[in-house]
C-alpha positions in Angstrom: 0.0 0.0 0.0 2.8 2.4 0.9 4.9 1.4 -2.1 1.9 1.8 -4.4 1.2 5.2 -3.0 4.9 6.2 -3.5 4.7 5.0 -7.1 1.6 7.2 -7.7 3.3 10.2 -6.1 6.3 9.6 -8.3 4.2 9.4 -11.4 2.7 12.8 -10.5 5.8 14.4 -9.2 8.5 13.3 -11.6 7.2 15.2 -14.7 6.8 18.3 -12.6 10.3 18.0 -11.2 11.7 17.4 -14.7 9.9 20.4 -16.1 11.2 22.6 -13.2 14.8 21.4 -13.8 14.5 22.0 -17.5 13.2 25.5 -17.0 15.9 26.3 -14.4 18.6 24.7 -16.6 17.6 26.9 -19.5 17.9 30.0 -17.3 21.3 28.9 -15.8 22.6 28.1 -19.3 21.5 31.6 -20.6 23.2 33.3 -17.6 26.3 31.2 -18.0 26.8 32.2 -21.7 25.9 35.8 -21.0 28.5 35.8 -18.2 31.1 34.5 -20.7 30.3 37.5 -23.0 31.0 40.0 -20.3 29.7 41.7 -17.2 27.6 44.2 -19.1 25.9 41.5 -21.1 25.2 39.4 -17.9 23.7 42.4 -16.1 21.6 43.4 -19.2 20.4 39.9 -19.7 19.5 39.4 -16.1 17.6 42.6 -15.9 15.9 41.9 -19.2 14.8 38.5 -18.0 13.6 39.9 -14.7 11.6 42.7 -16.4 10.1 40.2 -18.9 9.0 37.9 -16.1 7.4 40.8 -14.3 5.8 42.6 -17.2 4.7 39.7 -19.3 5.0 36.2 -17.9 3.3 37.1 -14.6 0.6 39.2 -16.1 -0.3 36.8 -18.9 -0.1 33.7 -16.8 -2.2 35.2 -14.1 -4.9 36.3 -16.5 -4.9 32.9 -18.3 -5.5 31.2 -14.9 -8.9 33.0 -14.8 -10.0 30.7 -17.5 -9.3 27.5 -15.5 -12.4 27.4 -13.3 -14.6 28.2 -16.3 -13.1 25.4 -18.3 -13.3 23.0 -15.4 -17.0 23.7 -14.9 -17.6 23.4 -18.6 -15.7 20.2 -18.8 -17.6 18.7 -15.8 -20.9 19.7 -17.4 -19.8 18.4 -20.8 -20.4 21.8 -22.4 -17.6 21.7 -25.0 -18.8 24.8 -26.8 -18.4 26.9 -23.6 -15.0 25.5 -23.0 -14.0 26.4 -26.6 -15.4 29.9 -26.2 -13.5 30.5 -22.9 -10.3 29.4 -24.6 -10.8 31.6 -27.6 -11.7 34.6 -25.5 -8.8 34.1 -23.2 -6.4 33.9 -26.2 -7.9 37.0 -27.7 -7.6 38.9 -24.4 -4.0 37.9 -24.0 -3.1 38.8 -27.5 -4.7 42.2 -27.0 -2.6 42.7 -23.8 0.5 41.9 -25.8 0.2 45.3 -27.5 0.7 47.5 -24.4 3.3 45.1 -23.1 5.1 45.3 -26.4 5.0 49.1 -26.4 6.5 49.0 -22.9 9.2 46.7 -24.1 9.9 48.9 -27.2 10.3 51.9 -24.9 12.3 50.1 -22.2 15.5 52.0 -23.2 14.1 55.4 -22.4 12.3 54.1 -19.3 15.5 52.7 -17.9 17.4 55.9 -18.7 14.7 57.9 -17.0 15.2 55.7 -13.8 18.9 56.5 -14.0 20.3 53.2 -15.4 23.6 53.1 -17.3 23.4 53.8 -21.1 25.1 50.5 -22.0 22.9 48.5 -19.7 19.8 50.1 -21.1 21.0 49.3 -24.6 21.5 45.6 -23.6 18.0 45.3 -22.0 16.2 47.0 -24.9 18.0 44.8 -27.4 17.0 41.7 -25.6 13.4 42.9 -25.2 13.1 43.7 -28.8 14.3 40.2 -29.7 11.7 38.6 -27.5 8.9 41.0 -28.6 7.4 39.1 -31.6 7.4 35.4 -30.9 8.0 35.6 -27.2 4.8 37.5 -26.3 2.6 35.9 -28.9 3.9 32.5 -28.0 3.1 32.9 -24.4 -0.3 34.3 -25.1 -1.1 31.3 -27.3 0.5 28.5 -25.3 -0.6 29.3 -21.7 -4.4 29.1 -22.3 -4.0 26.0 -24.5 -1.9 24.3 -21.8 -4.6 25.1 -19.2 -7.4 23.8 -21.3 -5.5 20.6 -22.1 -4.9 20.2 -18.4 -8.7 20.0 -18.0 -8.8 17.1 -20.3 -6.1 15.3 -18.3 -3.9 15.2 -21.4 -1.2 17.6 -20.2 0.0 17.9 -16.7 2.2 20.8 -15.4 
C-alpha cells in the first residue's frame, strides 16, 4: 500500500520535477553564456529576463488562470462549446494585452534611462526585449491558455 502510493506520487511528481529542472537549466545556461560574453551582457540579460518575467509572464499567466475554473466547470458539465469559447476569448484577451506590453518593451531603453540606469545596460536590455517581442509574447499568449485547457482534459500535466 505504501509502495503503491509512493509510485503514484512519483508518477505525478517526476514530470513536474523534470519540467522545473529544464526551465531552471535553461535560465542557468543563458546566464552562463551571458556571463562569458561580459559583465555588461550578464547584467543586461539578467535585468531583461527579470523585467520580462514581471511585465509579461506574470501578467499573462495570471490572466490565463482566470480561464481555468470556467473550463473546469464546462468540462464537468460536458459543455464543450463553452470550453472552446472560454479558450478563444482568453487567447484574444492575452493577444490584446501583448500590444501594451510590447509598447512598454519597445520603450524600455528610455524608461531605464529615466530611472537612472547606465546607457550601456539600457542598450542591452532594450536589445534583448526587442528580440523577444514578436514570438515571445505571442507564443506565451497562445500556449498558456492551451496548456490550461488541455490540463482540464487530463492530457497535459504541469
